[in-house]
C-alpha positions in Angstrom: 20.1 -44.8 8.0 19.5 -44.5 4.3 16.9 -42.2 2.8 15.6 -42.6 -0.7 13.9 -39.8 -2.6 11.4 -40.8 -5.3 9.5 -38.6 -7.8 5.7 -38.6 -7.5 3.6 -41.3 -9.2 0.2 -41.2 -10.7 -2.3 -44.1 -10.3 -5.5 -45.5 -8.8 -4.8 -49.1 -8.0 -1.8 -49.6 -5.6 -0.1 -53.0 -4.8 2.7 -53.1 -2.3 4.5 -56.4 -3.1 6.9 -57.6 -0.4 9.5 -60.3 -1.0 12.0 -60.0 1.9 11.7 -58.3 5.3 14.8 -59.2 7.4 14.1 -58.1 10.0 11.0 -55.9 9.6 9.3 -53.8 6.9 6.4 -51.6 7.7 4.3 -49.3 5.4 1.8 -46.6 6.2 -0.6 -45.3 3.5 -2.0 -41.9 4.4 -1.2 -42.6 8.1 -2.9 -46.0 8.2 -0.9 -49.3 8.5 -0.7 -51.1 5.2 1.9 -53.7 6.0 4.1 -54.8 8.9 6.1 -58.0 8.3 8.7 -59.3 10.7 11.1 -62.2 9.9 14.4 -63.7 10.8 16.9 -65.6 8.7 16.0 -63.8 5.4 13.2 -66.0 4.1 11.9 -65.2 0.6 8.1 -64.9 0.0 5.6 -62.9 -1.9 2.8 -61.0 -0.1 0.6 -58.3 -1.7 -1.1 -55.5 0.1 -3.5 -53.8 -2.3 -5.6 -50.7 -2.1 -7.9 -48.7 -4.5 -7.0 -45.0 -4.1 -9.6 -42.2 -3.9 -9.1 -39.1 -6.0 -6.4 -36.8 -4.5 -2.9 -36.9 -3.0 -1.6 -40.0 -1.1 1.5 -40.7 0.8 3.1 -44.1 1.3 5.9 -44.3 3.8 7.9 -47.5 4.0 10.7 -48.3 6.5 13.1 -51.2 7.1 14.1 -52.1 10.7 17.0 -54.2 11.6 17.4 -56.0 14.9 21.1 -56.6 14.5 23.4 -58.3 12.0 22.7 -58.1 8.3 19.4 -56.8 6.9 17.6 -57.4 3.6 14.6 -55.5 2.4 12.9 -56.2 -1.0 9.6 -54.9 -2.4 7.9 -53.5 -5.4 5.5 -50.6 -5.8 2.9 -51.3 -8.5 0.4 -48.8 -9.7 -2.3 -49.7 -12.2 -0.4 -52.9 -13.0 2.9 -51.2 -13.7 6.0 -51.6 -11.5 6.9 -48.0 -10.6 9.7 -48.7 -8.0 11.7 -51.7 -6.9 13.9 -51.9 -3.8 16.3 -54.7 -3.1 18.6 -53.6 -0.4 21.1 -55.7 1.5 23.0 -54.1 4.4 25.9 -55.6 6.3 26.0 -55.3 10.1 23.7 -52.3 10.4 22.8 -50.9 13.9 19.6 -51.9 15.5 16.6 -49.7 14.6 15.4 -48.0 11.5 18.0 -48.4 8.8 16.0 -47.5 5.6 13.2 -45.1 4.8 11.4 -44.0 1.7 8.3 -41.8 1.2 6.3 -42.2 -2.0 3.8 -39.6 -3.2 0.9 -40.8 -5.3 -1.5 -38.5 -7.2 -4.9 -40.1 -8.1 -6.8 -38.1 -10.7 
């Protein structure tokens, strides 16, 4: 499993833009499900999950799950209209289960 560490971001308007989820990408914002997309065959698409954030500290946790064979996860984190992070990860034959994980910290003034 790969773990990515990211510096905290500042912003009020969050867009999680998902492009590939082979086999599954999930995201939780402050413990509530934001996105859960499952696909096979690595199709490309664009799906946005948007939220206006209240004042305070927020945590976005995103994971990629593989069901066997190659995996491909691709998304962008957009805050206040600015891309703050982009992930485009291809993995060869990774084991079944959670194969990628990142936790984003967002401060909203």
